[in-house]
PAPAMI-671558 format. One line per field, with one value per residue (C-alpha): residue number from 1; x, y, z. Coordinates in nm, 4 decimals, m for minus. Each point is the difference from the previous one (the first is absolute). Layout:
REM PAPAMI-671558
seq c(NUM/...)
east c(X/...)
north c(Y/...)
up c(Z/...)
END
This chain:
REM PAPAMI-671558
seq c(1/2/3/4/5/6/7/8/9/10/11/12/13/14/15/16/17/18/19/20/21/22/23/24/25/26/27/28/29/30/31/32/33/34/35/36/37/38/39/40/41/42/43/44/45/46/47/48/49/50/51/52/53/54/55/56/57/58/59/60/61/62/63/64/65/66/67/68/69/70/71/72/73/74/75/76/77/78/79/80/81/82/83/84/85/86/87/88/89/90/91/92/93/94/95/96/97/98/99/100/101/102/103/104/105/106/107/108/109/110/111/112/113/114/115/116/117/118/119/120/121/122/123/124/125/126/127/128/129/130/131/132/133/134/135/136/137/138/139/140/141/142/143/144/145/146/147/148/149/150/151/152/153/154/155/156/157/158/159/160/161/162/163/164/165/166/167/168/169/170/171/172/173/174/175/176/177/178/179/180/181/182/183/184/185/186/187/188/189/190/191/192/193/194/195/196/197/198/199/200/201/202/203/204/205/206/207/208/209/210/211/212/213/214)
east c(m7.7557/0.2654/0.2502/0.3399/0.0761/0.3235/m0.1795/m0.0368/m0.3522/m0.1727/m0.0975/m0.1477/m0.2644/m0.1157/m0.2167/0.2071/0.0524/0.2429/0.3050/0.0455/0.2235/0.3621/0.0948/0.3231/0.2061/0.2944/0.3029/m0.0067/0.3053/0.0589/0.0159/0.2207/0.2422/0.0180/0.0601/0.2807/0.1601/m0.0272/0.1570/0.2941/0.0494/m0.0114/0.2517/0.2397/m0.0429/0.0478/0.3164/0.1468/m0.0934/0.1681/0.3212/0.0045/m0.0721/0.2793/0.2408/m0.0991/0.0366/0.3366/0.1196/m0.1270/0.1863/0.3218/m0.0196/m0.0934/0.3149/m0.1399/m0.1015/m0.1481/m0.1471/m0.3370/m0.0045/0.0829/m0.2606/m0.2748/0.0583/0.0244/m0.3232/m0.1742/0.1151/m0.1014/m0.3441/m0.0467/0.0899/m0.2246/m0.3036/0.0449/0.0567/m0.3091/m0.2176/0.1224/m0.0226/m0.3430/m0.1446/0.1855/m0.1311/m0.3577/m0.0035/0.1988/m0.2426/m0.2963/0.1553/0.1341/m0.3295/m0.3269/m0.2123/m0.2262/0.1737/m0.3090/m0.2468/m0.2910/m0.2093/m0.2347/0.3089/0.2055/0.2272/0.3155/0.2395/0.3350/0.2380/0.0613/0.3749/m0.0521/0.0051/m0.2412/m0.3696/m0.0863/m0.3363/m0.1978/m0.3268/m0.2864/0.0474/0.3502/m0.0947/m0.0717/m0.0768/0.0368/0.0666/0.1917/0.3194/0.1995/0.3761/0.1518/m0.2272/m0.3431/m0.0146/m0.2644/0.0657/m0.1035/0.0695/0.0444/m0.1433/0.3080/0.3153/0.2308/m0.1646/0.0081/0.3692/0.0934/m0.1284/0.2317/0.3547/0.2759/0.0660/m0.3724/m0.0279/0.2889/m0.1486/m0.3394/0.1486/0.1958/m0.3103/m0.1976/0.2296/m0.1680/m0.3469/m0.0377/m0.2426/0.1528/m0.2081/m0.0451/m0.0029/0.0170/m0.3289/0.1858/0.0863/m0.3649/m0.2042/m0.3141/m0.0896/0.0235/m0.3529/m0.1367/0.2005/m0.1176/m0.3613/0.0033/0.1717/m0.2625/m0.2967/0.1368/0.1401/m0.2317/m0.0626/0.3706/0.0700/m0.2835/0.0775/0.3703/m0.0444/0.2281/m0.0088/0.0077/0.1154/0.0790)
north c(1.8864/m0.0818/m0.2694/m0.0225/m0.3417/0.0011/0.0433/m0.3275/m0.1376/0.1031/m0.3465/0.1377/0.1937/m0.3122/m0.2877/m0.2689/m0.2838/m0.2877/0.0796/m0.2203/m0.3021/0.0402/m0.1019/m0.1961/m0.1438/m0.2320/m0.0915/m0.3103/m0.1394/m0.2887/0.2328/0.2429/m0.2795/m0.1184/0.3548/0.0458/m0.3252/0.1093/0.3343/m0.1836/m0.2072/0.3085/0.1692/m0.2930/0.0159/0.3778/m0.0345/m0.2534/0.2269/0.2924/m0.1979/m0.0959/0.3583/0.1295/m0.2541/0.1008/0.3694/m0.0554/m0.1960/0.2741/0.2694/m0.1986/m0.0653/0.3579/0.1769/0.3481/m0.0495/0.3487/0.1498/0.0261/m0.3762/m0.0678/0.2483/m0.1364/m0.3593/0.0864/0.1993/m0.2930/m0.2459/0.2328/0.0576/m0.3762/m0.0618/0.2796/m0.1084/m0.3653/0.0787/0.2190/m0.2633/m0.2754/0.2058/0.1289/m0.3473/m0.1551/0.2544/m0.0361/m0.3792/m0.0546/0.2288/m0.2030/m0.3299/0.1158/0.1466/m0.1949/0.3111/0.1336/0.1795/0.2154/0.1033/0.2360/0.1442/0.2930/0.2019/m0.0569/m0.2435/m0.1693/m0.1748/m0.1697/m0.1883/0.2982/0.0515/m0.0005/m0.2362/0.2384/0.0613/0.3316/0.1471/0.2697/0.1410/0.0409/0.3768/m0.0450/m0.2519/0.1153/m0.3342/m0.3765/m0.1596/m0.2563/0.1052/m0.1971/0.0327/m0.3350/m0.1483/0.0981/0.1856/0.1056/0.3683/0.2380/0.3540/0.2751/0.3479/0.1771/m0.1656/0.2307/m0.0860/m0.3700/0.0017/0.1857/m0.2914/m0.2495/m0.0874/0.1305/m0.3381/m0.0505/0.3565/m0.0491/m0.3233/0.1568/0.3097/m0.2170/m0.2092/0.3160/0.0590/m0.3031/0.1213/m0.2369/0.1175/0.0286/m0.2561/m0.3249/m0.3755/m0.2548/m0.1805/m0.3301/0.0350/0.0191/m0.2997/0.1052/0.1651/0.3783/0.0213/m0.1581/0.2379/0.3122/m0.1188/m0.0592/0.3344/0.1817/m0.1562/m0.0144/0.3532/0.1857/0.2641/0.0799/m0.0088/0.2440/0.2355/0.0336/m0.0211/m0.3043/m0.1551/m0.3777/m0.1152/m0.3489)
up c(6.6049/m0.2574/0.0965/m0.1673/m0.1557/0.1964/0.3354/0.1951/0.0159/0.3222/0.1185/0.3263/m0.1957/m0.1869/0.1174/0.1696/m0.2444/m0.0012/m0.2167/m0.3065/0.0519/m0.0913/m0.3508/0.0366/m0.2851/0.0618/m0.2066/m0.2175/0.1747/m0.2423/m0.3000/0.1913/0.0954/m0.3608/m0.1191/0.2525/m0.1143/m0.3647/0.0935/0.1560/m0.3157/m0.2200/0.2247/m0.0459/m0.3781/0.0007/0.2099/m0.2420/m0.2917/0.1730/0.0535/m0.3675/m0.1012/0.2208/m0.1530/m0.3539/0.0779/0.1633/m0.3070/m0.2275/0.1942/m0.0002/m0.3739/m0.0839/m0.1052/0.0562/0.3649/m0.0002/0.3212/m0.1764/m0.0533/0.3631/0.1202/m0.2284/0.1007/0.3690/m0.0205/m0.1684/0.2679/0.2850/m0.1536/m0.0381/0.3639/0.1295/m0.2014/0.0869/0.3673/0.0204/m0.1653/0.2299/0.3181/m0.0988/m0.0509/0.2938/0.2511/m0.1206/m0.0163/0.3180/0.1812/m0.1232/0.1076/0.3363/0.1209/0.0070/0.0553/m0.2797/m0.2858/m0.0477/0.2702/m0.0623/0.2826/0.0495/0.0978/m0.3159/m0.1824/0.1280/m0.2383/0.0365/m0.2263/m0.2262/0.0520/0.3731/0.2956/0.1717/m0.0526/m0.1674/0.1000/m0.1803/0.1391/m0.2442/m0.0031/m0.1495/m0.2717/m0.3535/m0.1633/0.0113/m0.3363/m0.2026/m0.1788/m0.2574/m0.0421/m0.0975/0.2690/0.1319/0.3308/0.2476/0.0677/0.2766/m0.1184/0.2630/m0.0546/0.1326/m0.1340/0.1961/0.3317/m0.0822/m0.0910/0.3184/0.2066/m0.1654/0.0938/m0.2247/m0.1760/m0.0676/m0.1266/m0.2425/m0.1340/m0.0597/m0.1621/m0.2430/m0.0751/m0.0743/m0.2981/m0.1595/0.0948/0.2948/0.2704/0.3480/0.1921/m0.1909/0.0373/m0.2818/m0.0588/m0.0249/0.3706/0.1118/0.1101/m0.1885/m0.3339/m0.0104/m0.1477/0.3173/0.2201/m0.1828/m0.0038/0.3757/0.0549/m0.2035/0.1803/0.3558/0.0049/m0.2357/0.2671/0.0476/m0.3730/m0.0674/0.2890/m0.0789/m0.3796/m0.0314/m0.3460/m0.0492/m0.3431/m0.1271)
END
């Protein structure tokens, strides 16, 4: 009888065996704390730079004899874009790192039921069953990330709160996968994590056609 890859495994029809132990990965709290401190310092520098920029722009407008509406609009648009981009970057990093420091639970937990991850723009743990996972891989965009890619992006996004959804939609413009965590935040090498995942959950990976790529 044919069984759809999206149909849960019938565990009752199989010989009773002990489930594989949970694969749990924790945050490297020292590195996270240092990163949060560095973020604070960069925010101070960026704020000082913004004040200087605003002063220069204000001086330019006052000295410009034309004072055309186009000039005002262009400069205002530039300042607003600067604030929005800076604010998003800071809030993005602050939420992720504060979540990792405030909660001592694993940032990544893999069981025979699926994968749970937190610290990716969320204070909450996000869980995906194996049937909803397309792949687990490493992605590089400025930094290296461990990524869990859902099969159905629409279904995944519907489960998120509106702020989280907006953040992930904006990140997708840069090609960022929706469920990620920076490798620098993890307490062990990603190669070790993927190797354990592949060997401990080979049955689930094969049954649900989940790809593992490093």
